[in-house]
N, C-alpha and C positions, 0 to 999 in steps of 0.2 A: 504494499499499499504505500503510495507516494507521501512524503512528509508535507505537512502544511508550512507555509512561510513563517509562521510564529514558532513553529518547533525547530525548523532549521536555524532561526535567529537564536533561540534559546541554547541549542547545542554548540552553536559558534561561541556564545559567550562562556558556556562551561569550559569549552576547550581552552578559550584564552585564559581564563581564570587558572586553570591548571597548569598552563605554561608559566604564569606568573609565580604560582606557587613553587613550581619546579625550580624556576630561576632563583627566586628568594632562597630557597633551601640550598641551592648549589652555591649561591653567594655566601650564606652563612657558613656552610661548610668549609669554603674557601677561606673565609675570614678567620674561623676557628683554627684552621691548619696553619695559617700565617701566624697566629698568634702562639700557637704551641710548638711550631717548628724550632724558633730560636732556643727556646728552653730545652727541647730534646737534643739540640745540637750542642749544648753546653757540656763541658767537661764536669766532672765532680767537683772539683775545685771551684769552677766558674759559678756552679749552682750554689755552692755554700757560700761564696762571696755575695751573690745576688740575695740569698736569703739574709744574710746578715745586714745588707743595705735595706731590705724590706722588713726587717725586724721580725723575722719568722723564726728565729732560733729561741729555743726555750731558755729562760734563765737558769743558771747553774743552781744545784741543790742536791738533786738525786745522786747517789753514788755512781749510777751508770749513765750520767748525763752525756758524757763524750760518746759512749757507745750508741746511745739513742740518737743523738744528732749526726754523728758521722757514719753510723753503719745502718741502724734500723730504719730510720726515716728515708734512707736512700736506697735502701734495699741492696745493700752490697752482697753479693754471693759469699756464703760461708762456705769454706772448703773442708771436707772431711779430715784432711791433714791437720787442720787446727784442732778440730773436736777430738781426734785421736790424741793430740798433744795434752789436751785438757784432761782426758781421762786417765793419762799416765803420770800427771804432775801433781804432787803434794800441795796443798793449800790452793788448789785452782779455784774452789768454790767457797773458800773460807778455810780457816785453820784445821788441818786434818790430813790424814793419808790420802794418797792417789786413790781414785775409784777402782782401778784395776788391782789394786792390792787385795781387795776382798772379792772382786767380780771379774774374773779373767778366764772364765772356762764355762761351757755348757754342761759340765759335769757337777751335779748337786754335792757330790762327796768332796769336791775339791774348790768349789766356787760358791758363795751364797747365793741361793735360789736358782742355782744353775744359770746364772746371768753373766754373760760374757760381754764386758764393755771394752774389751782390748781390740775388737774388729768391728767393722761397719755391719758386717752381716750379723754378728752377735748382738749388736745393739737393735738392729731391726727386728731380729727374731724375739728378744725379750727373754723372760725366764723360762726356763725348761722344766724346774720342778714343779710338780702337780700343786695347785692347778696352773698350768701352763698359761701364760698371758704376755701380751706385748707390753712395753713399758711407755710406748708413745705411738701415735698415729701419724705416719709422715703426711706432711701437707696440711696439718691442723695444728692450731695453737695448743701446745703441750702442757700449759699451766696446770691443767687439772689432771693430767695423765700421770702415771706413777714416777717416771724418772724426774720430772721437773718439780713435781709437787713435793718429792722427797728432799730436793735441794733447797725448798722455799718453806715448807710448812713446819712449824715447830710443834712438837708433841705438848699436849695439854694435860694437866696443868703445867704452866712453864717451869723450865728448871730442872726437870726430872732427868735422872741419869738413865743411859740407854739400857742399862742392866736391870732397870726396875721392870718386873713382869707386866705384860700388857693382856694377859689371859686369865686375870684374876676373877673370882666369882663376880665381883662387882662389874668388870668390864663385860663379862658374858651377860649379865642381866640386860646391859644397854643393847649389846649386839642382838641378842635374841628378840628384844622387845622391837627393835627396828625391822628385824627380819619377819616378824610376825605381823606386821602392818603398822606399828608405831600407833597403836590405838590408845584412846583416852579412857582406859578401863581401870578395874581395880589393881590390876598388876602394875600399871603405870603409877597409880596414886600411893601405892603401899611399897612397891619395891624399886621403882625406877627414879620418879621424881625426887624422892628424898637423896638419892645419891648426888644430884646436882647441886643440892643445898648444904651438904655436909663436907666439912674438911676431911682431909686424907682419904676420901673415897676411892681415888685412883691412883695413889702414891703417897708414900710417907712424907709428912711435914709439907702438905700442899694445901692450899686454900679451897674453898668451896668454888664450884664453877660459877655459882651465882654472884661471888665477891667481884667478879669481872663482868658478867654477863647477866644483869638483872633487869633490864628494861630495853625498850626500842629507841631510846634516846642517847645520843652521844654528844658530850658527855652525860652521865658517868659510865655508860655501858659500852664496852669496846664492840665496834661494828654493829651497833644498835641491835645487838642480839639478847634476847630475853629468854634465859634457860629456867626461869622460875615458874612458868606455866606451860601447859600443853599446847595452847594456843600460840605462845610466844615461840616455842621451839619449832612448830610447824610452820609458823610465819617466816622465819628464817633471818637472815641479816640484812643491814642496810636498807630496811623497808622505808625509812624517811628519805634517806639520800637518793635512793632509785625509784621509790614509789612502791606501794604494797604489790601491785601486780609484777614488778619486776625485781622483788626482793631475792636475795641469794638464798635458795633452799639449802638447809643444813641437814635435813633428813629426807631420805627417799624411801618412803614406806615400802617395805619388803625387800630392800637392798642395802643392807649395811655397807658393802664395799664401795658403794657410790656415795654414801653420807658422809658429809664433812665431819659431823660430829664424831662418828666412828674412826674416821681417818686421823683425826687430831688426837683421839684417845689411844690409838693403837700403833701409829707410825711415828718413828723417830726420824727426825731431820738427819740428812747426811751432810759431811762425813760424821760418823758416829762420835758424840761428845762435843759437838759444835755449840758453841754458847747461843741461847736464843737472842742475845743482844747483837749478834752478827746480822748485818744487812740481808734482808731476805731477797733482794733484787740485786745480787752481785753481778757485776759487769758480764762475767763469763757465764752466768746462768742465763742472762739474756741473750747472749750470743748462742748458746746452746739451743734455746728455744727459737731462735731465728733459723737456725740450720733444720730443725725438725719442721717448722712451717714451710720452708723452702723445699721440702720433700725429702729431707734426710738421705741425700744423695752421697754415694760412696765415691764419686769421681772428683 
């Protein structure tokens, strides 16, 4: 059927409008490319100088400030050669022996957890002692995974010796409560909640958990974490800073291994015996995590 004159005119207008949109899009893309290209062509040194001129460098303060500004923000590729050096060097992550002193083989009779940190393959394989598990996920932030969190997270309550047992009856009450669903029941009220409120529950000469974590306000409560009530425990940490919906969950009902409360009660920070006053974000820990996020490549 032949098109009417008005229809032809309308189609012509639509076509012209489409050309204009396409031209504008092309122009925008060209403009954006023109703006990005000089930056992309800059050397790393030139980028840093430009960032200094633009006031984009963060002020000094953190212990890993230099690493953040020179390496992390600019996504400098981390080589396994450097990671291997860290694993074999005493004091690499704070005062203590080299990681490979204790973790140098996948044979659990010769190396703790059958974890071999002396090779790239061993690091990627993880611990071989049952239950076998990886210690990080290549390509992802490793802060919550076993390797990095053991370098960052202090055992609670603070200041305990690594040789204080972590599988006491009290520890197991908390673990089993979490694995059973972290319910607000008689078991919690009679057996679990009092542990958080009583000194020496999880180690000799240690304060009650609620002496540091008693409300969702900081100060006085560290990380806005309230361990004095079931609702507070399930709410989690930093609910004011991040918002209730984004609070950091410290309990994963049914899974103690993923629950921060259990991790902090049962895991010692590495190297063994390191003081809790040592910075958690050691520059080399930051670099190790960057290598993991970049894919934990072996070349």
